[in-house]
C-alpha positions as CSV (number, residue, x, y, z in Angstrom):
1,M,81.5,39.4,-101.1
2,K,80.3,36.4,-103.2
3,I,76.6,35.9,-103.8
4,P,75.6,32.3,-102.9
5,V,73.9,30.1,-105.5
6,V,71.2,27.6,-105.0
7,E,70.9,24.2,-106.7
8,H,67.1,24.1,-107.2
9,C,64.0,26.2,-106.9
10,C,61.0,25.5,-104.7
11,C,62.7,22.8,-102.4
12,G,64.0,20.9,-105.4
13,F,60.8,20.6,-107.4
14,L,62.0,22.8,-110.2
15,S,65.4,23.5,-111.8
16,N,66.8,27.0,-111.7
17,R,65.8,27.5,-115.3
18,E,62.2,26.4,-114.7
19,G,62.1,28.4,-111.4
20,S,63.4,31.5,-113.1
21,L,60.8,31.3,-115.8
22,L,58.0,30.7,-113.2
23,I,59.2,33.6,-111.1
24,A,59.2,35.9,-114.2
25,I,55.7,34.8,-115.2
26,L,54.3,35.2,-111.7
27,N,55.9,38.7,-111.4
28,L,54.6,39.7,-114.8
29,L,51.1,38.6,-114.0
30,G,51.2,40.5,-110.7
31,Y,52.6,43.7,-112.2
32,C,50.1,43.6,-115.1
33,S,47.2,43.3,-112.7
34,S,48.6,46.1,-110.5
35,L,49.1,48.2,-113.6
36,A,45.5,47.7,-114.7
37,M,44.2,48.5,-111.2
38,N,46.2,51.7,-111.0
39,A,45.2,52.7,-114.5
40,A,41.5,52.2,-113.5
41,D,42.1,54.2,-110.4
42,L,43.8,57.0,-112.4
43,G,40.7,57.1,-114.7
44,G,38.4,57.5,-111.6
45,G,40.4,60.2,-109.9
46,R,40.9,60.7,-106.2
47,F,37.2,61.1,-105.6
48,N,36.8,57.3,-105.8
49,R,39.2,57.1,-102.9
50,P,37.6,58.9,-100.0
51,D,40.6,58.0,-97.7
52,F,42.8,60.3,-99.9
53,H,40.1,63.0,-100.5
54,D,41.0,65.2,-97.6
55,Y,44.7,64.7,-97.5
56,V,45.9,64.9,-101.1
57,S,45.1,67.3,-103.9
58,E,44.0,66.0,-107.3
59,K,47.3,67.0,-109.0
60,T,49.4,65.3,-106.4
61,Y,47.3,62.1,-106.5
62,T,47.5,62.0,-110.3
63,C,51.3,62.5,-110.3
64,L,51.6,59.7,-107.7
65,L,49.5,57.3,-109.8
66,V,51.4,58.2,-113.0
67,S,54.7,57.6,-111.2
68,I,53.5,54.2,-110.0
69,L,52.3,53.3,-113.5
70,V,55.8,54.1,-114.9
71,I,57.4,52.0,-112.2
72,F,55.1,49.0,-113.0
73,L,55.9,49.4,-116.7
74,V,59.6,49.2,-116.0
75,F,59.0,46.1,-113.9
76,I,56.9,44.6,-116.7
77,V,59.6,45.3,-119.4
78,F,62.3,43.8,-117.2
79,D,60.2,40.7,-116.5
80,C,59.7,40.3,-120.2
81,L,63.4,40.5,-120.7
82,L,63.9,37.9,-118.1
83,I,61.4,35.5,-119.7
84,H,63.1,36.0,-123.1
85,G,66.6,35.6,-121.6
86,V,65.6,32.3,-119.9
87,R,63.8,30.9,-122.9
88,K,66.6,31.8,-125.4
89,W,69.6,31.0,-123.1
90,K,70.7,34.7,-123.2
91,R,72.0,35.5,-119.8
92,K,72.7,39.2,-120.6
93,L,69.0,39.8,-120.9
94,M,68.7,38.7,-117.3
95,I,71.0,41.4,-115.9
96,P,68.3,44.2,-115.9
97,W,66.0,42.1,-113.8
98,L,68.7,41.1,-111.4
99,C,69.8,44.7,-110.9
100,L,66.3,46.0,-110.4
101,E,65.5,43.1,-108.0
102,F,68.7,43.8,-106.0
103,V,67.8,47.5,-105.7
104,A,64.2,46.6,-104.7
105,L,65.5,44.2,-102.0
106,V,67.9,46.8,-100.6
107,A,65.3,49.5,-100.7
108,G,62.8,47.2,-99.0
109,L,65.2,46.4,-96.2
110,I,66.0,50.1,-95.7
111,L,62.3,51.0,-95.7
112,F,61.5,48.2,-93.2
113,L,64.3,49.3,-90.8
114,V,63.2,52.9,-90.9
115,S,59.6,51.9,-90.3
116,F,60.5,49.5,-87.6
117,V,62.6,52.1,-85.7
118,A,59.8,54.7,-86.1
119,F,57.2,52.2,-84.7
120,T,59.5,51.1,-81.9
121,V,60.0,54.7,-80.8
122,L,56.3,55.3,-81.0
123,L,55.7,52.1,-79.0
124,V,58.1,53.0,-76.3
125,S,56.6,56.5,-76.0
126,Q,53.0,55.4,-75.8
127,M,53.2,51.9,-74.3
128,N,50.2,50.7,-76.5
129,G,49.4,47.0,-76.8
130,V,47.8,47.4,-80.2
131,L,50.9,49.1,-81.5
132,L,53.0,46.3,-80.2
133,T,50.9,43.8,-82.1
134,V,51.2,45.8,-85.3
135,V,55.0,45.9,-84.9
136,I,55.2,42.2,-84.3
137,V,52.9,41.4,-87.3
138,M,54.9,43.8,-89.5
139,A,58.2,42.2,-88.5
140,V,57.0,38.6,-89.1
141,G,55.3,39.5,-92.4
142,F,58.4,41.3,-93.6
143,F,60.8,38.5,-92.8
144,I,58.5,35.9,-94.6
145,L,58.1,38.1,-97.7
146,Y,61.7,39.2,-97.7
147,S,62.9,35.6,-97.5
148,V,60.8,34.7,-100.5
149,G,62.1,37.7,-102.5
150,V,65.7,36.8,-101.6
151,H,65.1,33.2,-102.7
152,F,63.6,34.4,-106.0
153,F,66.7,36.6,-106.6
154,L,69.1,33.7,-105.7
155,V,67.2,31.3,-108.1
156,V,67.5,33.7,-111.0
157,Y,71.1,34.6,-110.1
158,S,72.0,30.9,-109.9
159,Y,70.6,30.2,-113.3
160,Y,72.5,33.3,-114.6
161,K,75.7,31.7,-113.2
162,E,74.8,28.3,-114.7
163,L,74.6,30.0,-118.1
164,E,77.8,31.8,-117.5
165,N,79.6,28.6,-116.7
166,L,78.2,26.8,-119.7
167,E,79.2,29.7,-121.9
168,Q,82.7,29.8,-120.5
169,S,83.2,26.1,-120.9
170,G,81.9,26.2,-124.4
171,G,80.4,22.8,-123.9
172,D,78.6,20.9,-126.6
173,E,75.3,21.3,-124.7
174,Y,75.5,25.1,-124.7
175,V,76.5,25.3,-128.4
176,Q,73.6,22.9,-129.3
177,R,71.1,24.9,-127.3
178,K,72.2,28.2,-128.7
179,Q,71.9,26.8,-132.2
180,G,68.6,25.1,-131.5
181,N,69.9,21.6,-132.3
182,V,68.7,19.9,-129.2
183,P,65.7,17.5,-129.4
184,A,62.5,19.4,-128.4
185,G,61.6,16.9,-125.6
186,S,64.9,17.3,-123.8
187,I,64.5,21.0,-122.9
188,P,61.6,22.1,-120.7
189,F,59.6,25.1,-121.8
190,Q,61.2,25.3,-125.2
191,A,58.8,25.7,-128.2
192,R,58.4,22.3,-129.9
193,T,57.7,23.9,-133.3
194,S,60.3,25.6,-135.4
195,E,60.2,29.4,-135.3
196,A,59.4,31.3,-138.4
């Protein structure tokens, strides 16, 4: 099965390169803020969360938060690799992000399907109008967020393929960009000063 590629990001407003960089930066900001919130929650313990107080022991709650912190750190590292790969025209640095995002999309789809089936069985057995509303809102919200996630994946993958095509063709543009000989104004998001 061949993965489709897109021509532009955000309805044509950004190139795939700019879109990939924007996606990585937004993901990085989101994961850093989530990491900070979970670290603060870990410092406060489960007693700051009365909804968990009766159901989860302190040890289990701490292990859960540490696991989430490690997951966020992995996402942060892979987002940093994506940013560096986009900025420096190194497509191999984009591979970890693409793999992790693909796994997250597949896991999200599986989790949604299991939840949807469970809620549907519960809905059929209880015939509850509120539960029907929850199932509908959950399904619509999932499809909107999942579509955005798939689009983000396709934008980064498309830029990865663009770099692969440039690398294989060995074109002058690719060689100049790798050597840093392209005028600074012609490449968006490239540093305009020489690197030390």
